[in-house]
N, C-alpha and C positions, 0 to 999 in steps of 0.2 A: 407389651410395647404400646405406649399411648401415641396420640395423633402428633403431638409436638415432636416426639423422638423420631417418628417416621419422616416428618418434614425436615428435621435437622440432618437425618441421614442422607436423604435425597439431595438436599441443598448443599451438603458437604462434598458431593461427588465432583462438582466442577472445580472448586479450588484444590481438592485432592488430586484431581487429574493433572491440573496445571503444575502443582508441586512435583508430582511424579515424573512428568516430562522433563522438568528442569533438572531434577536430581538425576535422572537417567542420562540425559545429555552431558551433565557435568562429569558423572562417573565414567561414561564411556570416552569422553573426549580428554580426560585428565592427563593421559600420557602426552597427547599433543599440546595441552595447555602448559605442561611443565617444560616441554622442549621449546615451544614457539615463544613463550614469554609474552611480555607487553609488545614486543615488536610485531607480533601477529596483526595487531589492529593498525599499526601505522606503516606496515611494510607494503610495498608496491609490487612485489614479485611473487607469483605462484608458479611453481615448477615442481612436477612430480619427480624430476630426476631421471636417471638412466634405468628404465624398467628391465633392461637386459643385463645389467651388471649385478654383481653380488653386493648385498647389503654391507654397509660399514658401520662401526661402532663410533658414535659421536656423543660425548657427554653421557655415556651410559645408555644411549638409546640407539636402537637398530634403525638405520635410514639409508635410503638409496643414495648414491653419489649424485651431487648436484641438486638435490631436493631442497626446496625452500618454500615457505608458506607465509604469505602476507595478503591482507584483504582490504587494505584501505580503499582501492579502487572499486571494490564491491560495495562497501559501505556508502561511498559517495554516489555510486550509480543507483543504489536502492533508494537513498533519500531523495535524490534529485527527481527520479521517475515518480515517486510517491507525491512529492511537492507539486510537480506539474499537473498530475492527475487531480489533486485536490483543488488546485487553482481553477481548473476547468469545470470539475464535477460540482463543486459547492455552489456556485452561482447558478449553473444550469439546473442542478437539482432542486434548489430553493425556488427558482422561477417556475420549474414544472409543477412543484407542489402547490404553489399559490395558484397557478393557472388551473390545475385540476380541481382544487378545492373551491375556488371563487369564481372562475370565469366560464367553466364549461357547464352546460345544463345537465341535469340529473341523468338523463338517458344516455347520452354519449359519454358522460363521466365514467360510467362503469366500465365500458369497453376501453377507453383511453387509459384508465388506471390499470386495467388488466394487461394492456400492451406494455406499459411502463414496467410493471413488476415482472412481466415475462422475461425481460432482459436479464434479470437476476438469475433466472433458471437455465440460461444458455450456458453450456459447458465452456470453460475457458479455452479449451483447444479449438473450439469453433471460432471464438473471437480471434484467436491467434491465426487460424487459416484465412479468415476474412481479412485481418490486418495484413497478412503476407500477400495475398492475392489482389486486394483492392486499395488498401490504405498506403502501403509502401510504394507501388507505382505512382499513385496520385501525388504523394509527397515528393518523390524524386523528380517528377516531370513538370509539376506545376506549383505546388505550394512552396517548397523550399526555395526554388529560384526566385519566386516573387518576394518571399520574406528576405532573402539575402539582398535583393535589389532595393527593397523599400526600407529595410532595418539594418543594413549592413554597417552603418555607422555606429551602431551599438555594440558593445563588447559581447562576443559569443554569438552574434547573429550574422556574421559575415561569412564568406566562403572559407573553405570548401564546404559544399552542401552534402556531399556523400551520395549514397545510393538509395536513400530512402529509409534504410534501417538505422535506428538510433534512439537518442534520448526523447526527442519530441514525439516521435511516432509511438514509442512505448507509453509515454504519458497520455497520449490521445486514446489509445486503445484501453488503457486502464481506467481512464475517466468514464468511457462508456460502460465499463463493467461495474463501477461503483455508483453512477448516477441513480439506478433504481433504489439503492439502499437509502440514499438521502431523501429522494423524492417521495417514496412510499411511506417512509417513517414520518416525515414532516406533514405530508398531506393528511394522514390519519390523525395526527395531533391537531391540525387546524380544524378538521372536521369535528373533533370531539369538543371543541370549545363551545360554551354556552351561547345560544343565540342572543341572550340578554347583553352579552358583552358587545356584540356587533351593533345591536340596536342602540345601546347607550352612546357608543362612539358616533354613530351616524346622527343621533339626536343632537349631539354637540357640534354638528356641522362637518364632521370628517367625511372625506370621500371614501369610496370602497377600498382604494389603494392604501390611503392613509390609515383606515381601520386595520388592514392587515399588517402594514408595515410598522405602524407606531403603537398598535394596541395588542394584536395577537402574537406576532413574532417575538417581541421582548418577553412575553411570558412563556415562550417555548425555547428559551435559550438552552435549557438543559437537554431538551429533546434533539435540538439541532447539534449540540456538541456530542451527544451520544451517538447520533447517526454519523457524524464525521469520524468519530473514533472507530466505529465499525467499518466505515469505508477505508480508513487508513490501514486498519488491520488487514482488509482484503487486498489493498494495493501493495503493502509491504510483503505479503506472503504469496502473491500471485506468481505462478511458475511458467506454465506452458505458453500462455499467450505472450508474455515478455520475452520468453526464450525464442519465439519464432519471429519477433519483429525488432529486437534490441540490437542486433548485430554481433552480440557476444564478444565484446572487446576484452582483451586479456592484458593485464599489467599496464594499463594506461588509463588516464583520466580524460573525460570529454573536454575538448577545447572549445567546441561550439555546441549549440543546442541540437545540431543535426548529427553529431558524432555518434558512433556506436558505443554502447555501454554494456555492462553486465551487472545484474542484481544478484544478491545472495541466494535467493530461492531458485532463480534460473540457473545459476552457476552450479549449485548442488546437483541438480538434475542432469546438467550437461557433463559434469565431471565425475559422476559416481562410477560409471562403467570403467573409465580409465583408472580411477583410484583403487578399484577392486583388483587391479592387476599388480598393485604394490604388495610384495610378499611380506613386508614389515607390518602392514596395516596402519602405519602412520598417516597415510594419505586419507584414508576413510575416517580416521579419528579426527583429522584436521577439518574434514568436511563436517563432522559432528560439531566441532567447535564453531564453524561458521553458522550452523543451525542454532547453537546456543546464543551466539551474539545477536542473531535475528530475533530469537525469542526475548532476549533482554531488551532489545530496542522496542518490541511490541509492548512489553510490560511498562517501560518508561513512558511511552506514549499514553497508555491508560492511566498511569499514575498522574501524569501532567493534566490529563483531562479531568480527573477527580479533583485535583487541586484547583483548577479553573472553575469547576462547578461550585466547590466550596467557597471560592472567592465571590462568585456571583451571589450565592446564597447569603453570605455575610453582608454584601452590600444591600440586598433586598431587605434584610432584617433591620439595617440601619436606616432604611427608607431612602437610599440614594438612587 
């Protein structure tokens, strides 16, 4: 076995694992996919049915009386919390990366960079407990009332403000979890740029900020997009932290930015114990279908990022 074969074997483990996960989820969830149909994605009602009744036969499938499975509210909750997290985390992460790479002296830079990267090592359940104990009361007592008073004229920002659990709180907690991924990746990329690039820009009269903003960052678009994709994947799949601060809304869409929501990953964790009580097994297979949808969304995000990078590459080759 030569060196190229070894590298190909090792490199093929990652895509093979991804394919294996998708195939397993599809196979395991297939009875639920056949039963739920397309309505699974657009349905607004998730109900395990009467767990104490005998299963009935419906369309050739054993199911509990009253059971129905729809996850549109989960898809909306997942996408909205991820979007809010990115809207907060991307500018903060880019700003932190520029600050650490360009504005902090070499001595303190090492320790500040370590502290930023240390955020990525904190377990999600710790973020969730911190969000539950500190962020939720702060939002309910101070931030949400102030936002409703100042921005209540905007759709989705008026009352009711709720109890602090909800969409915005989940987005804020998620943003703190993904900022280190963006900041650390982009800071390393900025540090790796040749000093001659900075010197050339400054020789042409550019300020330090203009050098970073107009010269360095445009050349690091692929790095920034890659970091954002990693951050998006983390936000889409986060479970425990969101479960503890989202409010776990069921069968409803958020009417305001303060309203409780539920995400797909958190919902799987919260519903698994109850689903295991279903003697037909269809509830657990429906949860596997939720996981499959989440996996497909993550794949779509990565594909879109690759297409975006390809578009930037084509523009750069044309000299635009």
